[in-house]
C-alpha angles and dihedrals in degrees: 000000000000114000112253112246112243114236119229121228115255114263122234089246091056092049091046088054090053090055090049092050091061092068101027127101092218143012094248093048090052089054092048091059086061095046093254127138120238093255093047090050093050091047093048092051093048091048091050093051091044093051092047092042094227139090113252101180125056100227093188092062118101091235136020107301128167119228121239089265091047090056091048091051096047099078090053091050089054088052089054092056093042089055090047091053089050090052091051092046092049091048092050090047091049092048088054088049092239092129138011145096129264119196117202134182125215137180130210132324094308094066102025098043105027110025111027104049098064091040093053093042089061093043094051092049090054097041110024092164093063115094110219118205119190126193121191118212138142119289093258092047090052089053090052092047088055092050091047089049092236088129131025099210132024140178111237139159116268148270100048118150095192092078143042103253144179128197116256104170146346126216140155139241111254131193117244112211138172109261092244096044122130090241094050091084090061122091091215134011133207130228090247089058092054096050089064090071136057106278129217109207120207121223091192126102096300095044096100092049091050091053093046091048093057092043092050089053091049092243133130117206119216096246112200099159133033110195135170100197119075092210088057091050093049092049093052091047092048089054090055097249096129149315129265147189122229136162115268095230091056093062107103096199143293117344122196116245100018138085133200124226131183122245124247110244095027119242113210126204123201120203123195149174113252139192136164095247123358090201093061104047124133114256091258094048090046091053091054091045090054092045090058092046090060093055124074116240117266120247116206121225122225109265119238 
């Protein structure tokens, strides 16, 4: 059995010619309105009829006249160009940042409470038509969401050579101690001091850095609690059940019964904005990226 020849989809030019034929006094004149030569017009019409498998022009009529099928097809051709105009209008609107959606990823209190709100306040004032969607996950989950293209931009800890990044803020790890603790009288404390006491490990944004910091120093803290909420950590510390390490930017404010002390030597954390490719961002994401580039990174002060 002979293989059935596959039909090609009509081109926009061919469909545009069909619309022109409805109002033209001849096939060639319809083509001329589209800047086509007589031979190109004839070829385009034959190809369209061949691809559709039906005759669209009554060639026995004294003037240009569509066949019954041609008249049936015409409204759908108009719908094609109406949809195309809507696509173009939406694209122009998106390019002018009048509409669109921007998906962001954030981790922990540092990003969600301290860094993102002022950034998004400025962005929304500039582009009120852009819908901003924020998901809050752990640092590693934000990285995976970027790789999976579930979000365009995320806040992560730096350095990270898998992404294009720019620095947002710098802070430090600080010790969290009960107010009456032996170490509370010191201006700074060392990691060796902290491993002598029960340790409360955070699973929040700085959790990975805390674990790596102890490992790098060859020390193993006596972890008795593993908590993801800073308020829970502070409450346990205030009740004298252990000490902890958290990032200074993550601290929301004063908390009764605890004090914060710097580490000796200091351990710095760098937080940045990340994307897969800053040259291929959507217009909305690019606008936010440029907004951050124009602002100097934030440096956190040591909490009191």
